[in-house]
N, C-alpha and C positions, 0 to 999 in steps of 0.2 A: 417399106420409108417415103413417103412421101409428102414434097421439096419443095414449098409452094416459093416464090419466085416472086413480087411484083416491082418490077423499074418506073420507078417513078422521075425520074430523073436527066436531065441531059448532056453534063459537062460529065462522062467521065464514061465511056464504050464499055456491057461490062458485060462478060463473054456466060453467059448464062449456065451452060452447061457443065463450064469448070469447073465454076461455081458451087455447086449443086458436091457435084461427081466428091471436092474437097468436101461439103457439109457433110453430105452420107460416109464418109469415111471417118470424121471426126462422130458424126452420131451411133458406129459405130464403136470408134472407140468407147462410148461411153457408156456401153452395154446397153440402148436404147431395140429396141425391138423392130421386130417389120412394120405392128402398126398409126406407129411414131407418126407426129404431118407438125410439121412444120414451119411458118409462113416465116419468109424474112420479107419487108418494104428495103424495096432502097431510098433515096429520099436525096432532097440537099438540103440548105440551110433552111432555105425558107418553107419547108415543110417537114421537118422537124422541128422547126423553133413552138408554131402551136399547141402543142402535142404535150411538149414541157411544160406547158406553164398549162393549158387545162389538168396535166396529169400530177406535177410533179411542182405546182408552179411556179419554178425556174424560166423566168425571161427570157428570152432569145436562144439558142440552136445550142442542142448536145450536139456530141461522141451515136452515143447509141439508145437508146433507151428496146426493154422491154417488160409482152401481155404478157407470164403466165395465164396459161385454164387455169393449173392444177390450183387455185387459189380463189376463195371465195364458197359463198355458198353452193356452186356448182361443177365441186370435186369430184366427185362422184360420175357427171354426164360426161368430162372432159378427158374417159378416157384415151389416152395414144397420142391426141391433143396439145402438143409445148405450148402452144400459144404465138404469138408474135415478137420478132427481133424486129426491128423497125435502127434505122443504119444512118447515119448522112454522111455521100462520101468528097464534100464539100470538109464539113469540118478533123473528119478521117485522114481527107488528102495536108490541111493545116496542120493537123497536131505530124503526122511527122515528115513537116518541111522544119517545122521548128524543136524539134528535134532529132535528126537526122538516119530516120524512120525510113526504106521505104515501103511508100505509101500502100502498095498491092499487100504489102502483109498485116498493115497494120490496123488495114482496111476488116481482112476474113478475121484477125483478133476481136476485133474490136466486136464479133460478128459471134465471133465463139466465149467468147463474154459477155455474151449475151444473153445463147444460148447456158452458156452455163448459172444465169441468174435461172432462164426458167425449169430449169432444172432442182430449184431452193440454196441457191452456191449463195454466202449475202455477207460484203465485204466491207460492208457497210457496221457493223454492231460488231462482230471478233477479229485483231488482228490473225491470228493465226487462221482464222477462212481465209482472212485478206490475198493470205501465206501458197496460203495454199490453192487456189482460188488463180491466181498470178504464176505460180510451177504447170498448177494443172493445164490453161493455159497456150503459159508457152509450147506442153510437151506435146499438148494438139496439136498447137498447129503447125511445128516440125516438122508429126507424123502424116501430115495431106500435103499433098504438096500437087503445085498443078498453076498456072495462069491465068488470073482473071480477072485481067485487065486489057 
């Protein structure tokens, strides 16, 4: 199992190995195989805003974006490659502050949410799947432990 982390921000110190360990636990709990590869980009609002506009047509920053490789015409070539998750540490912190959440846990929660999108979960079209996705996110968050900030 390979987890590639690209930290493109300076707003928050990240303990990359601790984060990688947590995400490895998440992928194992999701029964991903040894040949699974995940790419994670940690950025700031300035870094995620252009992606949000280009790919979703939304202006400004967002918290997390997912780019699954198992969609489209090259699905079979993507064997084991889940795709990319891009998360804004700035937006994650703002949301945590606004909602009284632990910033570190909310940051990991968003990454897990992004991974679930890579695996085909879609909370936008099915309310029942949205609840299932939320429950699974919290379960995975609670089962993976470790400081990442």
